C-alpha positions in Angstrom: 74.5 175.5 61.3 76.7 173.1 59.9 76.4 170.4 62.4 72.9 171.2 62.1 72.6 170.7 58.5 74.2 167.4 59.1 71.5 166.1 61.4 69.3 167.6 58.7 70.9 165.8 56.3 71.0 162.4 58.6 67.4 162.3 59.4 66.3 163.3 55.6 68.1 159.8 55.1 66.0 157.5 57.1 63.3 158.9 56.2 63.7 158.5 52.7 65.1 155.1 53.6 68.5 155.2 52.0 70.3 154.3 54.7 67.4 151.3 56.6 64.7 153.4 57.6 62.4 150.7 58.2 65.4 149.2 60.2 65.8 152.4 62.5 62.7 152.7 63.3 63.1 150.1 65.6 66.3 151.2 67.2 65.1 153.2 70.6 68.9 155.2 71.4 68.6 156.1 75.7 71.6 158.8 76.0 71.1 158.2 79.4 73.7 160.8 80.6 72.5 163.5 78.3 76.1 164.2 76.5 75.8 163.1 73.2 74.6 165.8 70.6 71.1 165.5 67.8 74.0 165.4 64.7 75.7 162.0 66.7 72.8 160.4 67.8 71.6 160.9 64.1 74.8 159.3 62.8 74.3 156.3 65.5 70.8 155.3 64.3 71.9 156.0 60.6 74.8 153.4 61.2 73.3 151.1 63.9 70.6 151.0 61.1 72.5 149.8 58.4 74.6 147.0 60.5 70.8 145.9 61.5 70.1 145.7 57.5 73.2 143.1 57.2 72.6 140.8 60.3 69.0 140.2 60.0 69.4 138.9 56.6 70.6 135.7 59.0 69.8 136.4 62.4 66.7 137.5 63.5 67.2 140.2 65.7 65.3 141.6 68.9 62.9 143.8 67.8 62.2 146.9 68.7 66.2 146.6 69.2 66.6 149.1 73.1 70.5 151.2 73.4 71.1 152.7 76.4 74.6 153.8 76.3 76.3 155.8 79.5 79.0 158.9 78.3 81.0 159.7 80.6 82.7 163.6 80.5 86.4 162.2 81.7 88.0 159.0 81.5 88.2 158.6 85.8 84.0 159.2 86.0 84.6 156.1 83.3 87.0 154.0 85.8 85.1 154.9 88.6 81.9 153.5 87.2 83.0 150.2 85.2 85.7 149.5 88.6 83.0 148.9 90.7 80.9 146.4 88.2 83.8 144.7 86.6 86.7 144.1 88.4 89.7 143.4 87.0 88.1 145.7 83.9 91.4 146.5 81.4 91.3 150.1 80.5 89.7 151.1 77.5 87.9 153.9 75.9 84.7 152.0 75.9 82.9 148.6 76.1 79.6 147.0 75.5 78.2 145.1 78.2 76.2 141.6 77.0 74.5 141.7 80.6 73.4 145.2 80.9 72.6 145.4 77.4 74.6 148.9 77.3 77.4 150.2 75.5 79.7 152.5 78.4 82.3 154.9 77.4 83.9 158.2 77.9 84.0 161.5 76.1 88.1 160.8 74.8 89.4 162.0 71.0 88.3 159.7 69.1 84.6 158.4 71.2 82.5 158.4 67.9 84.6 155.5 66.7 84.2 153.8 69.8 80.6 154.0 70.0 79.8 152.9 66.5 82.5 150.1 67.3 80.3 148.6 70.5 77.2 149.9 68.4 77.7 147.0 66.1 79.0 144.6 69.2 75.2 145.2 70.8 73.8 144.8 67.2 74.8 141.2 66.2 74.7 140.3 70.3 71.6 140.5 70.0 71.0 137.9 67.0 73.7 135.3 68.3 74.9 135.0 71.3 78.3 133.8 71.4 79.7 134.9 67.7 83.4 134.0 67.1 85.7 136.8 68.9 87.5 137.8 65.9 84.0 137.7 63.4 83.0 140.5 66.6 85.9 142.4 66.8 86.1 142.1 61.9 83.1 144.3 62.0 82.7 146.3 65.2 85.9 147.4 63.2 84.6 148.1 60.3 81.3 149.9 60.8 83.3 152.3 63.6 85.5 153.6 60.5 81.8 154.6 59.4 80.5 158.2 57.5 76.9 159.0 56.8 76.8 160.5 53.7 73.9 161.9 51.5 73.9 158.7 49.1 74.8 156.1 51.5 77.1 154.7 54.7 80.8 154.1 53.6 83.8 153.2 55.6 86.9 154.3 55.4 90.4 152.6 55.7 92.6 152.5 58.5 96.0 153.4 56.8 97.9 152.4 60.6 96.6 148.7 59.9 96.8 149.2 56.2 100.3 149.3 56.5 101.2 147.4 59.5 99.4 144.6 57.3 101.7 145.2 54.2 104.7 144.8 56.2 104.0 141.8 57.5 102.9 140.5 54.6 106.6 141.8 52.1 108.6 140.3 54.9 106.9 137.3 55.5 105.8 137.6 59.0 101.7 137.7 58.1 100.3 135.5 60.7 98.4 132.1 59.5 94.9 132.5 59.4 93.7 129.4 60.2 95.6 130.2 63.5 94.2 133.0 63.9 90.8 132.0 63.8 91.0 128.9 66.0 92.4 131.5 69.1 90.7 131.5 72.0 89.2 135.0 73.0 92.0 135.1 76.3 94.3 133.9 72.9 93.0 137.1 70.8 92.9 139.4 74.2 97.0 138.6 74.4 97.8 139.8 71.4 96.0 143.4 71.7 99.7 145.0 72.6 100.7 148.4 71.6 102.4 149.3 69.3 101.7 146.3 67.0 98.1 145.2 67.9 98.2 141.8 66.3 94.3 140.3 66.5 92.6 144.3 65.7 94.6 144.5 62.8 94.0 141.4 61.1 90.4 141.0 63.0 90.1 144.8 60.6 91.9 144.0 57.7 90.1 140.5 57.0 86.5 142.8 57.9 87.2 145.2 55.6 88.6 143.2 52.6 85.3 140.1 53.3 82.8 143.4 53.8 83.9 144.8 50.2 82.0 142.3 48.0 79.2 141.0 48.0 81.3 137.1 47.9 82.6 138.1 50.8 79.3 139.6 53.2 78.0 136.1 51.4 80.7 134.5 53.6 80.5 136.0 56.6 76.6 135.3 56.2 76.7 131.7 55.0 79.6 131.5 58.1 76.6 133.3 60.6 74.1 130.5 59.5 76.6 127.5 60.6 77.4 128.8 63.5 74.1 129.7 64.4 72.4 125.9 62.4 75.0 123.8 63.1 78.2 124.4 65.4 78.1 127.3 68.0 81.9 126.4 68.3 83.0 127.1 64.7 85.4 129.8 64.7 86.5 129.8 60.9 84.7 130.8 57.7 82.4 129.0 55.1 84.4 130.7 51.7 84.7 129.5 48.1 87.5 127.7 47.6 88.2 127.2 51.5 90.6 128.9 53.7 94.2 128.9 51.1 91.2 130.6 48.2 90.7 133.1 51.7 94.5 134.0 52.4 95.0 134.0 48.8 93.0 136.3 48.0 92.7 138.4 51.0 96.5 139.2 50.6 96.0 140.3 47.3 93.9 143.0 48.5 95.9 144.0 51.5 98.7 144.8 48.3 95.8 147.1 46.5 93.0 147.7 49.4 90.5 150.2 49.0 90.5 153.7 50.9 86.8 153.2 51.2 83.7 151.8 49.6 79.2 151.6 50.7 78.6 149.5 53.7 
């Protein structure tokens, strides 16, 4: 009953337009293996509606947007499927394939976060072929923490990442944003090392900062517009006051992060 009630609430929100009904009507989700519940599909649809609403302010997205999903019951089934088509695959909880335009994952402990994370990659790719890796991951890291409520879609803080960023900053070990933004995909991947995955931590932190304010969201849109219209190789952020101001504002934010905010 509790799951059904949440499903009805999310469906009513979509119908009423409180979480992007116009965008949601253009999203066609296909659960190819039939392993997602109505509540989970409704949550995905609501979060993707917000992602579409955000990105289409500067991008012409595919319309309608088709969302094929392959969810496997076990990691072994998932591994066999991925290794068959992706030689050299690095183990993960899930991924978005831009070639097949499908999301693939298995039912691990945090599979809904993975689903929401990969959904952002799908939406972003529907409008921009080669977004900077750090920005693409930053937005996915923020949207994976989405929580659909009666009054909208919210994102929540990642406490381990927040603590890690604060430790880096207090110890004088915070990576420089200029160097981080300049990383190639392979360079970004090389920093995905547990127990302190620098690339994911810093991407989430910068994304959580930028998405927390009108000023930051405008900086993302200005950056995407510049990449789309002027230089597809651009890796930075078009931020008021430049990189120095961005770094200063980000450092201040790290020491006083909100626990959540509305997307």
